[in-house]
C-alpha positions in Angstrom: 0.7 -22.7 -14.6 0.4 -23.3 -10.9 -2.1 -25.7 -9.5 -5.6 -24.6 -8.9 -6.6 -24.1 -5.3 -10.0 -25.0 -4.0 -12.0 -23.2 -1.3 -11.9 -24.2 2.3 -14.0 -27.4 3.0 -15.8 -25.6 5.8 -17.3 -23.2 3.2 -20.0 -25.8 2.4 -21.1 -25.9 6.0 -21.2 -22.1 6.2 -23.3 -21.9 3.0 -25.7 -24.6 4.4 -26.1 -22.6 7.5 -26.9 -19.5 5.4 -29.4 -21.4 3.3 -31.0 -22.9 6.4 -31.5 -19.5 7.8 -33.0 -18.3 4.5 -35.3 -21.4 4.4 -36.4 -20.7 8.0 -37.3 -17.1 7.1 -39.2 -18.3 4.0 -41.1 -20.9 6.0 -42.2 -18.4 8.6 -43.3 -16.1 5.7 -45.1 -19.0 4.1 -46.9 -19.7 7.4 -48.2 -16.1 7.7 -49.3 -16.1 4.1 -51.1 -19.4 4.6 -52.9 -18.1 7.7 -53.8 -14.8 5.8 -55.1 -16.7 2.8 -57.3 -19.0 4.9 -58.9 -16.1 6.8 -59.1 -13.4 4.1 -59.3 -15.1 0.7 -62.1 -17.0 -1.0 -62.1 -20.6 -2.5 -60.2 -20.9 -5.8 -58.0 -17.8 -5.2 -56.9 -19.3 -1.8 -55.9 -22.6 -3.5 -54.0 -20.7 -6.2 -52.3 -18.5 -3.7 -51.3 -21.4 -1.4 -50.1 -23.6 -4.3 -47.9 -20.8 -5.8 -46.2 -20.2 -2.5 -45.8 -24.0 -1.9 -44.0 -24.4 -5.2 -41.8 -21.4 -4.3 -41.0 -22.8 -0.9 -40.1 -26.2 -2.5 -37.8 -24.5 -5.0 -36.0 -22.7 -2.2 -35.7 -25.9 -0.2 -34.2 -27.9 -3.2 -31.8 -25.1 -4.1 -30.6 -24.8 -0.5 -29.7 -28.5 -0.7 -28.0 -28.4 -4.2 -26.3 -25.0 -4.4 -23.7 -25.1 -1.6 -21.9 -28.2 -2.8 -22.0 -27.0 -6.4 -20.5 -23.7 -5.3 -17.7 -25.5 -3.6 -17.0 -27.9 -6.5 -17.0 -25.3 -9.2 -14.8 -22.5 -7.7 -11.1 -22.5 -8.1 -8.4 -19.9 -7.9 -4.7 -19.8 -8.7 -2.0 -17.3 -7.5 0.8 -16.8 -10.0 3.7 -14.4 -10.0 2.0 -11.6 -11.9 -1.7 -12.5 -11.7 -4.5 -14.2 -9.8 -6.9 -16.4 -11.8 -10.5 -17.0 -10.6 -12.7 -19.7 -12.1 -16.2 -20.3 -10.8 -19.9 -20.2 -11.3 -22.8 -22.5 -10.7 -24.9 -21.9 -13.9 -22.1 -20.7 -16.2 -18.4 -20.8 -15.9 -16.8 -17.4 -15.4 -13.0 -16.9 -15.7 -11.4 -13.7 -14.3 -7.8 -12.7 -14.5 -6.6 -10.1 -12.0 -3.2 -8.6 -12.8 -1.4 -8.0 -9.5 -0.1 -4.7 -10.8 -3.7 -3.5 -11.2 -4.8 -4.2 -7.7 -5.7 -1.1 -5.8 -6.6 -2.7 -2.4 -7.8 -5.9 -0.8 -10.6 -6.1 1.7 -11.4 -9.1 3.9 -14.9 -9.4 5.2 -16.3 -12.0 7.6 -20.1 -12.0 7.9 -21.7 -13.7 10.9 -22.3 -17.0 9.2 -18.7 -17.3 8.2 -17.3 -16.3 11.6 -18.5 -19.6 13.1 -16.1 -21.4 10.8 -13.3 -18.8 10.9 -13.7 -18.1 7.2 -13.3 -14.8 5.2 -14.6 -13.3 2.0 -11.7 -11.6 0.1 -12.7 -8.7 -2.1 -10.0 -7.6 -4.6 -10.5 -4.1 -5.9 -8.9 -3.0 -9.2 -9.4 0.3 -11.0 -12.1 -1.2 -13.2 -14.0 -3.6 -10.9 -14.0 -5.8 -7.9 -13.6 -9.5 -7.6 -14.8 -11.7 -4.8 -13.2 -14.9 -3.4 -15.8 -16.5 -1.1 -15.2 -18.4 2.1 -11.4 -18.7 2.4 -9.5 -20.0 5.4 -7.1 -17.7 7.2 -4.1 -19.4 5.7 -5.5 -18.9 2.1 -6.1 -15.2 2.9 -2.6 -14.8 4.1 -1.3 -16.5 1.0 -3.1 -14.0 -1.3 -2.0 -11.0 0.7 1.6 -12.3 0.6 1.4 -12.7 -3.2 0.2 -9.2 -3.6 2.9 -7.7 -1.4 5.6 -9.8 -3.0 4.7 -8.5 -6.5 5.8 -5.1 -7.9 2.6 -3.7 -6.5 4.3 -0.9 -4.5 7.3 -0.4 -6.8 5.2 0.5 -9.9 3.2 3.2 -8.3 2.5 6.3 -10.4 4.3 8.5 -7.9 7.4 6.4 -7.8 7.7 6.4 -11.6 7.7 10.1 -11.8 10.3 10.6 -9.1 13.9 9.9 -10.2 
């Protein structure tokens, strides 16, 4: 078995940027809810309303600090001659094996928060499902595309088998 590859180290920075943006949106929402509750709600309901949203904001803040490094530490992938192995997950470990012969097409997506760090999400489509490799460097994306092209991906097409 080949060695397991890790994600690009800049992926943690990109995920921190995304979680910071989400935290900023939640904070603005919290501010408007706080102002609304002071002006429109009465005594004990106001305290309950503010405390519930304070706890939710604290949970979002803590998870935005903890989740990005955990995502980076717990995601691995390996490219073999005939398959791609994905291992990852924060709360539970998920292992996926993608046979190169079953790959229909590959899509690279670069959302705005990943473009700052020149990272890409790679989505591999098979006939049954799709698999996502998050926040890869350009060299890692090229390695995956090269492995798929090198395999018997094009040679074992249904149309080629029927023509002799």
